[in-house]
N, C-alpha and C positions, 0 to 999 in steps of 0.2 A: 504494500500500500504506500502511496506517496503522501506528501505533506498536505496536498489539496484535499484529498479524500478524508484525511484525519480531521482537517478543519471543518469540513462539511458534516461529518459524523458528530463532532463536538457541538456544533450549532443546532443540529437536529435534536440531539440529546437535551440541550438547554431549552429549546422550544417545547419539547415533549414534557420536560419537567415543569415548566411554567404552566402548561395546559393542565397538567395533573394537579398542581397547587391551586390554580384558580377554580377548576372544576370541583375539587375536594372541598374548598372553602365554601363554594356555593351550596354544595350538598349539606355541609355542616350547618350553615346559616339557615337553610330551609328546614332542616330537622329540628333545630332549636326553636325556631319560630313556630313550627307545628306543635311542638311539645308544650310551649308556653301559652298557646291560644286556648281559650276556654272551650270546653266541650259543650256544644250546643245541643247535643243529643238528637232526638228526633225532630223532624220539621215541626214548626209551630201548629200546623193543621189549620183549623178554622179560627177566625177571629170572632169576637162577639158580634161585630157588624155582619159578618158572613152568616152567622146563625140567625140573626134578626131577619135578614133577607130570606133565608130558608123558611123561617116561621111565617113571614108574610106571604110567601108564594105557596104555602101549604106543603112544603117538602118535609116539614117536621112538625110534630104535635107540640102543644104548649108544655106538656109533661116532659117530652124529650128535651125541649129547649131549657126548661128550668133545671133539669138534671145536669145537662151539659154546662150550663152557666155556673151552677153551684160547684161543679168539679173544677171548672176553670178558675173560679175565684179562690177555691181552696189551694190549688197548685200555685197560684200567684202569691198567696199569703205564705205558703211554705217556702217558696223561693226567696221572698223578701226576708223572712226570718233567718234563712240560711245565710244570706248576704249580710244581714245585720250582725249576726253572730261572728262572721268572719271579720267584720270591721271593728268589733270590740263591744258589741252589745247595745248600741243605741242607734236610733234612726239618723242621728246627726253626726256620726263619726265616733271617735273614741272618747269624746268628752261628754259628760252628763250635761243636759241643758241647765242654764243658770236660772235660778228662781229668785224673784224679788221677794224680800221679806214683807209680810203683811204688817200694817201698822194699826 
């Protein structure tokens, strides 16, 4: 092999190494971002407005609407409580709300 082919192999190796570093960094960045993002779970399904429309169009009975609405409200309360507990136990962050003394 001559010096010209050695130089070419050297630069090909450098370029390949840079491609591996950049590609690997991108994969690590993507994986960390995916791991940190909150798990949204299943799709949200119907909104309350969607269900009201279904009720008005006769696609669901009043009893079905009430049952679904109550379940939706309960899930929302449970999720709010879970988030509140993660923040420190209050609706306003980690501090207790200030109360003015009565006179």
